[in-house]
C-alpha positions as CSV (number, residue, x, y, z in Angstrom):
1,M,0.0,0.0,0.0
2,N,1.2,3.5,-0.8
3,L,1.0,5.4,2.4
4,T,2.1,8.8,0.9
5,P,-0.9,11.0,0.6
6,R,-1.6,13.3,-2.4
7,F,-0.2,16.8,-2.3
8,N,-3.3,18.8,-1.5
9,R,-3.9,22.6,-1.2
10,A,-3.5,22.7,2.6
11,Q,-0.1,21.0,2.4
12,A,0.9,23.3,-0.5
13,T,0.1,26.3,1.7
14,S,2.2,24.8,4.6
15,F,5.1,24.2,2.3
16,A,4.9,27.7,0.9
17,L,5.0,29.1,4.4
18,I,8.1,27.1,5.0
19,L,9.8,28.4,1.9
20,L,8.8,31.9,2.9
21,A,10.2,31.4,6.4
22,L,13.5,30.2,5.0
23,G,14.0,33.4,3.0
24,S,16.7,35.8,4.3
25,G,16.7,39.5,3.7
26,G,14.2,39.1,0.8
27,Q,16.5,36.5,-0.9
28,T,15.5,32.8,-1.1
29,Q,18.1,30.5,0.3
30,S,19.4,27.9,-2.1
31,T,19.7,25.2,0.6
32,P,16.8,25.0,3.1
33,N,17.7,24.9,6.8
34,V,17.2,21.3,8.0
35,M,16.1,21.0,11.6
36,N,17.0,18.0,13.8
37,V,14.5,16.1,15.8
38,A,15.6,14.0,18.8
39,T,13.5,10.9,19.0
40,S,14.7,7.6,20.5
41,P,16.2,4.5,18.8
42,N,14.4,3.2,15.7
43,G,11.6,0.9,16.8
44,S,10.6,3.2,19.7
45,T,7.2,4.8,19.9
46,A,8.7,8.3,19.3
47,A,10.7,7.2,16.3
48,D,7.6,5.5,14.8
49,M,5.4,8.5,15.4
50,F,7.9,10.8,13.8
51,R,8.0,8.5,10.8
52,D,4.2,8.6,10.6
53,L,4.1,12.4,10.7
54,G,6.6,12.5,7.8
55,R,4.2,10.4,5.7
56,V,1.3,12.8,6.0
57,C,3.0,16.2,6.4
58,T,5.1,17.6,3.5
59,S,6.8,20.0,5.9
60,A,8.6,17.0,7.5
61,A,11.0,17.1,4.5
62,L,12.9,19.7,6.4
63,L,13.1,17.7,9.6
64,R,15.8,15.1,10.2
65,Q,15.6,12.3,12.9
66,R,18.4,12.1,15.5
67,Q,18.3,8.8,17.4
68,T,19.0,9.1,21.1
69,S,18.8,7.2,24.3
70,G,15.5,8.9,25.2
71,S,14.0,11.8,27.1
72,I,16.9,12.8,29.3
73,E,19.3,13.2,26.4
74,N,16.6,14.8,24.3
75,I,15.9,17.6,26.7
76,Q,19.6,18.2,27.1
77,L,20.1,18.4,23.3
78,L,17.2,20.8,23.0
79,M,18.4,23.1,25.8
80,E,21.9,23.1,24.2
81,N,20.4,24.1,20.8
82,K,21.7,21.0,19.1
83,V,18.2,20.0,18.0
84,A,15.0,21.9,17.1
85,L,12.5,19.4,18.4
86,A,12.5,16.6,21.0
87,F,10.2,13.8,22.1
88,V,10.1,13.7,25.9
89,Q,8.1,12.2,28.7
90,L,6.1,14.7,30.7
91,D,7.5,13.5,34.0
92,V,11.1,14.0,32.8
93,L,10.2,17.5,31.7
94,K,8.5,18.3,35.0
95,A,11.5,16.9,36.9
96,R,13.9,19.1,35.0
97,D,11.8,22.1,36.0
98,Q,10.7,21.3,39.6
99,I,13.4,19.0,40.9
100,D,16.5,20.1,39.1
101,Q,15.1,23.7,39.0
102,D,16.8,24.3,35.6
103,P,15.6,27.8,34.5
104,R,15.9,26.8,30.9
105,A,12.9,24.5,31.3
106,K,10.6,27.5,31.5
107,D,11.6,28.4,27.9
108,L,10.3,25.0,26.5
109,R,7.0,24.7,24.7
110,V,4.8,21.9,23.5
111,L,4.5,21.7,19.7
112,L,2.3,18.5,19.8
113,P,0.8,16.8,22.9
114,L,0.9,13.1,22.0
115,N,0.0,9.7,23.5
116,F,0.4,8.2,27.0
117,D,3.2,5.6,27.3
118,E,2.7,2.8,29.8
119,I,5.2,1.9,32.5
120,H,6.3,-1.7,32.1
121,L,7.9,-3.5,35.1
122,I,9.7,-6.5,33.7
123,V,10.9,-9.3,36.1
124,K,12.1,-12.9,36.0
125,R,9.1,-15.2,36.3
126,P,8.7,-16.0,40.1
127,T,9.3,-19.6,41.2
128,R,8.4,-21.6,44.3
129,D,11.0,-23.3,46.5
130,V,10.5,-26.8,48.0
131,F,8.4,-25.3,50.8
132,G,6.0,-23.7,48.4
133,R,7.3,-20.2,49.1
134,I,7.4,-17.7,46.2
135,K,10.8,-16.5,45.1
136,G,11.1,-13.4,43.0
137,V,9.3,-10.1,42.5
138,T,5.6,-10.4,42.0
139,A,4.6,-6.6,42.1
140,F,6.0,-3.1,42.5
141,S,5.5,-3.3,46.3
142,G,8.0,-6.2,46.4
143,L,10.9,-4.1,45.1
144,K,12.1,-3.0,48.6
145,G,15.8,-3.6,48.9
146,K,15.9,-4.7,45.2
147,R,17.8,-3.3,42.2
148,V,15.7,-1.8,39.4
149,G,17.4,-1.3,36.0
150,A,16.3,1.5,33.7
151,W,17.6,3.6,30.8
152,G,16.7,7.0,29.2
153,G,13.7,8.8,30.7
154,S,12.7,5.6,32.5
155,V,15.5,6.3,35.0
156,V,13.6,9.5,36.1
157,T,10.3,7.6,36.2
158,A,11.8,4.9,38.4
159,Q,13.2,7.6,40.8
160,I,9.9,9.5,41.0
161,L,7.9,6.3,41.7
162,K,10.4,5.3,44.3
163,A,10.0,8.6,46.1
164,K,6.2,8.9,45.8
165,A,5.5,5.3,46.8
166,N,8.2,5.4,49.5
167,N,9.7,2.2,48.2
168,A,13.3,1.7,49.1
169,Y,14.8,0.1,46.0
170,T,18.0,1.1,44.2
171,V,17.7,2.6,40.7
172,V,20.5,1.3,38.4
173,P,20.9,3.5,35.3
174,L,21.9,1.4,32.2
175,N,22.9,2.3,28.7
176,D,20.0,1.0,26.7
177,R,17.3,-1.7,26.5
178,A,19.7,-4.5,25.5
179,A,22.0,-3.8,28.5
180,S,19.0,-3.6,30.8
181,L,17.5,-7.0,29.7
182,A,21.0,-8.5,29.8
183,A,21.4,-7.3,33.4
184,L,18.1,-8.8,34.4
185,N,18.8,-12.1,32.8
186,A,22.2,-12.2,34.5
187,G,20.7,-11.4,37.9
188,Q,22.6,-8.1,38.2
189,V,19.2,-6.3,38.6
190,D,15.9,-7.7,40.0
191,A,13.6,-5.8,37.7
192,V,13.6,-3.5,34.7
193,L,11.3,-0.5,34.5
194,A,10.6,0.8,31.0
195,V,8.3,3.5,29.8
196,V,7.1,2.6,26.4
197,G,3.9,2.8,24.4
198,Q,2.1,-0.6,24.1
199,P,2.0,-2.8,22.2
200,A,5.8,-2.8,22.2
201,D,7.2,-5.3,19.7
202,W,10.2,-6.0,21.9
203,I,8.1,-6.9,24.9
204,N,6.3,-9.5,22.7
205,T,9.7,-11.1,21.9
206,L,10.4,-11.8,25.6
207,N,10.2,-15.5,26.5
208,P,7.2,-15.9,28.9
209,A,8.8,-18.9,30.4
210,V,11.6,-16.7,31.7
211,F,10.2,-13.2,32.0
212,T,6.8,-11.7,33.0
213,L,5.3,-8.3,33.7
214,A,4.6,-7.3,37.3
215,P,1.7,-4.9,38.3
216,L,2.4,-1.4,39.7
217,D,0.3,-1.8,42.9
218,I,0.6,1.8,43.9
219,P,-2.5,3.6,45.3
220,Q,-3.7,6.2,42.8
221,G,-3.8,8.8,45.6
222,V,0.0,8.5,46.0
223,L,0.5,9.5,42.3
224,N,-1.9,12.5,42.3
225,G,-0.2,14.2,39.4
226,F,0.6,13.4,35.8
227,Y,0.5,9.6,36.0
228,R,-2.8,8.0,35.2
229,P,-4.0,4.4,35.6
230,A,-3.5,2.0,32.7
231,R,-3.6,-1.7,31.8
232,L,-1.0,-3.7,30.0
233,L,-2.5,-6.1,27.5
234,Y,-0.1,-8.7,26.3
235,P,-1.9,-12.1,26.0
236,K,1.3,-14.1,26.2
237,F,1.7,-12.9,29.8
238,G,-1.8,-13.7,30.8
239,A,-4.5,-11.4,32.1
240,A,-4.3,-7.6,31.9
241,I,-1.8,-6.1,34.3
242,S,-2.4,-2.9,36.3
243,T,0.1,0.0,35.7
244,Y,0.3,3.7,35.1
245,S,1.1,5.8,32.1
246,V,2.7,9.2,31.4
247,Q,2.2,11.5,28.4
248,R,4.7,11.9,25.7
249,L,5.2,15.4,24.2
250,L,6.9,16.8,21.1
251,I,8.6,20.0,22.4
252,T,10.7,22.9,21.2
253,R,12.1,26.1,22.6
254,N,10.1,29.3,22.7
255,L,11.6,30.5,19.4
256,K,11.2,34.1,18.3
257,T,12.7,34.4,14.8
258,P,10.2,33.9,11.9
259,E,12.6,31.6,9.9
260,R,12.5,29.2,12.8
261,R,9.0,29.6,14.0
262,L,7.0,29.4,10.7
263,P,8.3,25.9,9.7
264,L,7.3,24.5,13.1
265,L,3.9,26.2,13.1
266,A,3.3,24.7,9.6
267,Y,4.3,21.3,10.9
268,Q,2.0,21.7,13.9
269,K,-0.9,22.8,11.7
270,C,-0.5,19.9,9.4
271,A,-0.5,17.4,12.3
272,L,-3.6,18.9,13.8
273,S,-5.4,18.7,10.4
274,K,-4.2,15.1,9.7
275,L,-5.0,13.4,13.0
276,S,-7.8,11.3,11.4
277,T,-5.4,10.2,8.6
278,L,-2.8,9.2,11.2
279,Q,-5.4,7.2,13.1
280,E,-7.1,5.4,10.2
281,T,-4.2,4.7,7.7
282,E,-2.9,1.1,7.8
283,G,0.6,0.8,9.0
284,M,0.6,3.9,11.3
285,H,1.5,3.3,15.0
286,P,-1.6,2.2,17.0
287,K,-0.9,4.9,19.7
288,W,-2.3,7.5,17.3
289,N,-5.7,6.3,18.2
290,E,-5.3,7.6,21.8
291,V,-4.0,11.0,20.7
292,T,-6.3,14.1,20.9
293,L,-3.6,16.7,20.3
294,K,-5.4,18.7,23.0
295,E,-4.5,17.1,26.4
296,R,-1.4,18.6,27.8
297,D,0.1,20.0,31.1
298,W,2.7,22.4,29.7
299,P,2.6,25.7,27.7
300,L,1.9,25.4,24.0
301,F,4.1,26.7,21.2
302,K,2.0,29.3,19.3
């Protein structure tokens, strides 16, 4: 199936705005300014959604993906003016503002409020000893005194949940998903916490005889903020599993110059007008069906 839509009048207008924005002193630049977008590794929700936006928005031709380790690196790159856009978790953005008290966070704006990503707590499948006692982690509440591996923005999520739930586990930052799963398999950590939009293909590749998903049995009143209740639905791991989710945002800086603002506003306008296409076209990420492009908890770029 050809997923590239026809070049319609609205997209032509958006593209014209971009070309106008890229002019300098009344002269058209021969080489358009390409802006970098920090996503996450290929195969992640952020990378897939950026790909999907590029299929429906002509303005994406001026945007280039930069694969990263996730939200923490993405915010740093954006603040250092090394990228123009960044996919980030809301809790990581809030932590940079409220916990780190980084004044640069106040200058960040939401270009597109996106989906909610679920918190996956991955553990070795519990066993029973000769006396019938369960060995292993069966839920978030059983992490006390344990080691929890995480990478990217999930490190911040693990730290926030630890503090809010008053659960005394040790957060072990790791390089990436492969390193985290290898550490769990080798017994170097007791669980891996990963914030990722379901259904995650790599979760489905885990061997259910070895690994399973544990519920986040945290009272909702403890997380009275930007986490909301969710359910993990992976049939190979049995019944639905209780968890929480956090919103993913596409953010930028509060840019002032027209040549930087207009291309981003055109991209934003296109995404808003093409949401139904993103939700209904075969091959697009299923998380688009949860997106309203309205729900957010941070100032909007406008």
